[in-house]
C-alpha positions, 0 to 999 in steps of 0.5 A, a space after each residue: 509349521 502347521 498349528 495344532 492343539 497341544 494335547 500334552 502327549 507327554 501325559 501318556 509318554 510312559 503309559 504304553 503297557 506292553 508296547 515296548 521291546 520285549 525283555 531279553 532273556 539271553 545272556 549278555 552279548 558283546 557289541 563292537 564298534 569300529 572307527 575308520 575315520 579319514 580325518 585326523 583328530 580326537 573323537 569320543 564314544 560313550 553311553 548316551 546319558 553318561 555322567 562320567 565325562 568324555 574319554 577320547 578313543 585310543 588305538 589298540 596295539 595294532 593301531 585300530 580304533 574299536 569300542 566293545 561293550 556287553 549288552 543284553 538289550 538294545 541301547 543308545 550311545 553317543 559318538 562325538 566326532 573330530 568336528 565336534 558334532 554329536 551323533 546318536 548310535 543305536 546298538 543291539 546285543 552282538 551288533 557290529 557297527 562301523 563309523 567313518 568320519 570324513 570331511 563331509 560328515 559321518 557314514 555308518 556301515 555294518 549292522 543298523 545302518 538304516 537306524 543310525 542314519 535315521 537318527 543322524 537325520 532326525 534329531 530332537 533338540 528342543 529348539 524354538 525361534 528366539 522370540 518364543 519365551 522358554 517353557 511358555 505355552 507356545 514353546 510347549 506347542 512348537 515342541 509337541 509339533 516337532 516331536 509329532 513330526 519326528 515320530 511321524 517320520 519314524 512310523 513311515 521309515 520302514 525300519 525294524 519295529 523294535 527300533 521304532 517302538 523304542 525310539 518313539 519312547 525316546 523322543 517322548 522322554 527327551 521332550 519330557 526331560 526338557 520340560 521337567 529339568 529345563 526351567 531349573 537348569 536354566 535358573 542354575 546355569 543361565 540365571 540372566 534368562 528370566 522364566 515365568 512358568 504358568 501355574 499348570 506348567 507341570 501338569 503334564 506329569 500328573 497321570 504318568 505311571 511309568 508302565 512301559 518296561 522299555 523305559 529302563 533302556 532310555 538314557 537318564 530314565 532314572 533321573 527322569 523318574 526321580 525328578 518327577 516324584 520330587 516335583 510331585 512332592 513339591 506340588 503336593 500331588 503325592 504324600 511327603 514322608 522322610 521315612 516312607 518316600 521310597 514306598 510312596 514312589 514305588 506305588 506310583 510305578 505301573 510296571 514290575 521291572 521298572 519299579 524294581 529297577 528304579 528302587 534298586 537305583 534309588 537305594 544305590 543313589 542313597 549309598 552314593 550320596 553318603 552314609 544314611 542311618 535310614 538305609 535299612 528302613 528304606 530297604 525293608 520298606 521297599 523290599 516287597 516292591 522289588 520283585 524282578 529277578 535282575 533287581 533282586 540279584 542286586 540287593 545283596 551287594 547293596 546290603 554289603 555296601 551299607 555295612 561297609 559304609 556303616 563301619 566307615 561312618 560310625 563316628 558320625 552315626 545318629 546319636 553320636 556327639 557332633 564334632 565341635 566347630 569354630 567358624 567366623 563371619 564376614 567381620 571376623 567374629 568367631 562363633 563356636 558350636 557352644 554358642 548354639 547349645 540347646 538349639 537344633 542346628 542345621 549346618 549347610 556346608 558349601 563353597 562359592 564355586 559349587 553351582 548346585 550349592 548356589 542353586 540351593 541357597 534360596 531354598 535354605 534361606 526361605 526355610 530359615 526365614 519360615 522357621 524363625 522363632 523356633 528352637 532352631 538355627 540355620 548356619 551356612 558353613 562356607 569352606 572357601 579358602 584363599 584370598 580370591 575365594 574368600 573375597 568372593 564369599 564376602 561379596 556374596 553374603 555381606 548383604 544377606 539379611 535373612 535368618 540364616 547365619 553366614 559363616 566360613 570354616 577356616 581351613 575349608 576342606 582341609 579343616 578338622 571339622 570337614 574331616 570329622 564329618 567325612 565331607 568329600 563333596 558339597 552341598 552337604 547338610 548336617 542336622 544336630 539336635 538340642 543336646 548336640 547329638 547328630 540327627 542326620 549327617 547327610 540330610 536332604 537338600 533344602 529344595 527337597 520338602 522332606 527336609 522341611 518336614 524332618 526339621 518341623 518334626 524335630 522342633 515340635 
């Protein structure tokens, strides 16, 4: 592999104004994929980047295997074969594609044969030799070379120009996502791998302005953008504001469609996470930035969902008295909410089997230690139940010496406390003021600097 200077091509990964596929104005058109496998076994076909999990393909009443989807722009899907190999599949509105898997692998027929064959032969994996430290400068250099090589293959492929432009963007975004999320994912899922990041590791995102309208066709585009802004907040590169953060993000996005669609997805995510008293404030703050017709059409449904959520969560809305609780520490000593009367309470609901919960623990512990001496108490509220999980919880927390109080909620998810807070998933952060009234029943996570700012404002 030739050595080249790493010029951080990712700085311009999304800054191609006007170079992507043009927006489609025609109505949604159904694409169809037929499977003609010659080997037996289960296989799967899903949108690339889907978080819904894999559902195996089932035959129709005639014994045929087919997948149909409405598309209005070119999109990516994933075929997971009988032999457990993964194949990226490119589809366009109205396309008819055939996939045949045999003992020797996968063969494509129908539309986009050349494009899908190219994708199967030019895969970006982000892999490097074992002796290269993850996310080191050498790792960046080698991956930059690999992305450049794949883009070079693409540019000389003679394939459809719209496909070439979109796939260039995808290669760059895949690399970008590796750099953005890789360190945190490694720390979460493979903590035994020690990673040391250079001080300038995240500098590649400083100049990104998301100016290519084709970005919304790239799998995980929204997560990539949101992760970028959240990392910028942590680095102090953009203003941190619990109330105005959506507006601040909007001002950093250069393309109208991307900006509009991102804000709609961000509002949607807010509703998915649970009830937020601040949703109307967020919406009014970004309404002026949502101008693309497709995004505007989605707003009424979001507002309707908020009203439904408001009614469902009225008992834990801001200003309501917080439910009283009883919880015990590792020695069995009981604590109640009355023990913390007159203090701001930060209740952190979690359980030992929740990997995101455990990833957030160091941030909450540091926050508690940093605010020690203020009129605030941080309470870890484990919802573990059963002998095995309780033993694991005790082992995890018995030696903790920080300012955060480690408690367990008897009954866990079946307890009255969890039911009253309408908790269906964790981690879940609840903030209660000095008077015992709810400030935020679904607060930001401790890794988010907006939570620190919100708490600092409360104890002033």
